[in-house]
C-alpha positions as CSV (number, residue, x, y, z in Angstrom):
1,M,11.6,173.5,25.8
2,M,9.5,170.6,27.1
3,T,11.0,167.2,27.6
4,N,9.4,163.8,27.9
5,T,9.7,161.5,31.0
6,A,13.0,160.1,29.8
7,G,14.5,163.5,29.6
8,A,14.6,163.6,25.8
9,P,13.3,166.8,24.0
10,E,9.7,166.7,22.9
11,I,9.5,166.0,19.2
12,L,8.5,169.2,17.5
13,G,8.8,168.1,13.9
14,S,11.1,167.4,11.0
15,V,13.0,170.0,9.0
16,Y,13.4,168.9,5.3
17,Y,16.4,170.6,3.5
18,D,18.0,170.2,0.1
19,A,21.1,168.0,0.6
20,H,22.4,169.0,-2.9
21,C,22.5,172.7,-1.9
22,A,25.9,173.6,-0.4
23,L,24.5,176.6,1.7
24,C,21.6,174.5,2.9
25,V,24.0,171.7,4.1
26,R,26.3,174.2,5.7
27,I,23.5,175.9,7.6
28,T,22.1,172.5,8.6
29,T,25.5,171.4,9.8
30,L,25.9,174.5,11.9
31,L,22.5,174.3,13.4
32,R,22.2,170.5,13.8
33,R,22.8,170.3,17.6
34,V,20.6,173.4,18.2
35,L,17.7,172.0,16.2
36,Q,18.0,168.4,17.5
37,S,18.2,169.5,21.1
38,R,14.9,171.4,20.5
39,G,13.2,168.3,19.1
40,Y,13.6,168.8,15.4
41,A,14.8,165.9,13.1
42,L,16.8,166.9,10.0
43,V,15.8,165.1,6.9
44,P,17.0,165.6,3.3
45,L,14.3,166.4,0.7
46,Q,16.0,163.6,-1.3
47,A,14.7,161.0,1.2
48,P,12.6,158.4,-0.7
49,D,9.5,159.1,1.4
50,A,9.8,162.9,1.6
51,A,7.1,163.9,-0.9
52,A,4.6,161.4,0.7
53,R,5.3,162.6,4.2
54,L,5.0,166.2,3.2
55,K,1.9,165.5,1.2
56,I,3.2,167.3,-1.9
57,S,3.9,166.3,-5.4
58,P,7.4,165.3,-6.4
59,A,7.4,168.4,-8.7
60,E,6.9,170.7,-5.7
61,L,9.4,168.9,-3.5
62,F,12.5,171.0,-4.2
63,T,10.9,174.4,-4.4
64,E,11.7,175.2,-0.8
65,M,12.8,173.7,2.6
66,R,9.9,172.3,4.6
67,L,8.9,171.8,8.1
68,I,6.3,169.2,9.2
69,D,5.3,169.8,12.9
70,H,4.2,167.3,15.4
71,S,0.5,167.8,14.4
72,G,1.2,167.1,10.7
73,R,1.0,170.8,9.6
74,V,3.5,171.5,6.8
75,L,5.1,174.9,6.4
76,G,7.6,176.0,3.8
77,G,10.4,178.5,3.2
78,A,10.3,181.7,5.3
79,D,7.2,180.5,7.2
80,A,9.1,177.4,8.3
81,I,12.1,179.4,9.4
82,I,9.9,181.7,11.5
83,E,8.2,178.6,13.1
84,V,11.5,177.1,14.1
85,A,12.8,180.4,15.4
86,H,9.9,180.4,18.0
87,H,11.8,177.6,19.7
88,I,15.4,179.1,19.7
89,W,15.9,181.9,22.2
90,W,18.4,183.8,20.2
91,A,16.3,183.7,17.0
92,R,13.1,185.1,18.7
93,P,13.9,188.7,17.6
94,M,13.2,187.4,14.0
95,V,9.8,186.1,15.2
96,W,9.0,189.5,16.7
97,A,10.2,191.3,13.6
98,A,8.1,189.0,11.4
99,K,5.0,190.5,13.0
100,M,5.8,193.6,10.9
101,P,4.4,193.0,7.4
102,W,7.3,194.7,5.6
103,F,9.8,192.4,7.4
104,L,7.9,189.2,6.7
105,R,7.5,190.2,3.0
106,G,11.2,190.9,2.8
107,L,12.0,187.5,4.4
108,H,9.8,185.8,1.9
109,V,11.5,187.6,-1.0
110,L,15.0,186.9,0.2
111,Y,14.1,183.2,0.8
112,A,12.5,182.9,-2.6
113,S,15.6,184.4,-4.2
114,H,17.8,182.0,-2.4
115,A,15.6,179.0,-3.3
116,R,15.6,179.9,-7.0
117,H,19.4,180.3,-7.2
118,R,20.6,177.8,-4.6
119,H,22.2,175.6,-7.3
120,C,24.1,178.4,-8.9
121,S,27.8,178.7,-8.5
122,K,30.6,180.2,-10.6
123,G,28.0,181.4,-13.1
124,N,26.5,178.0,-13.8
125,C,22.9,177.6,-12.7
126,A,21.1,174.3,-12.8
127,L,17.7,175.9,-12.1
128,R,18.0,178.9,-14.4
129,K,14.7,180.9,-14.5
130,H,13.7,183.2,-17.3
131,H,13.4,186.4,-15.3
132,K,15.5,189.5,-14.8
133,S,17.6,189.4,-11.6
134,H,16.5,192.9,-10.5
135,R,12.9,191.6,-10.3
136,V,13.7,189.6,-7.1
137,F,12.6,192.6,-5.0
138,F,9.2,192.6,-6.6
139,D,8.5,188.9,-6.8
140,M,6.5,187.1,-4.1
141,P,6.4,183.3,-3.7
């Protein structure tokens, strides 16, 4: 981890998450100090300027979590998770595993399933899709 002359961590980017998703908020709360100490800002997708900063349409905004890095590159979903994992020592095994195509494909499928169903609880789903639940293993984002 690089630091600037004032001793603060180098800014690596901003992680945009869905503040209306209970699991997303829980994970963000658990990882807040780890991510911030490594130079990541945490920003809700609900922020007024999120779509503009991420250079995506408002319709695309809530499809997945996003990462915008210090160079302006935008990554989403599983790809964003892998990029952040590069900077956390205990998450690096995920980076190494992601070099295996079957693992990366599985991570994309699991993330896509979570993203589609993140607002479902107690049988009520605000983002209900018209697909069979067993198809999750064959869908790709």
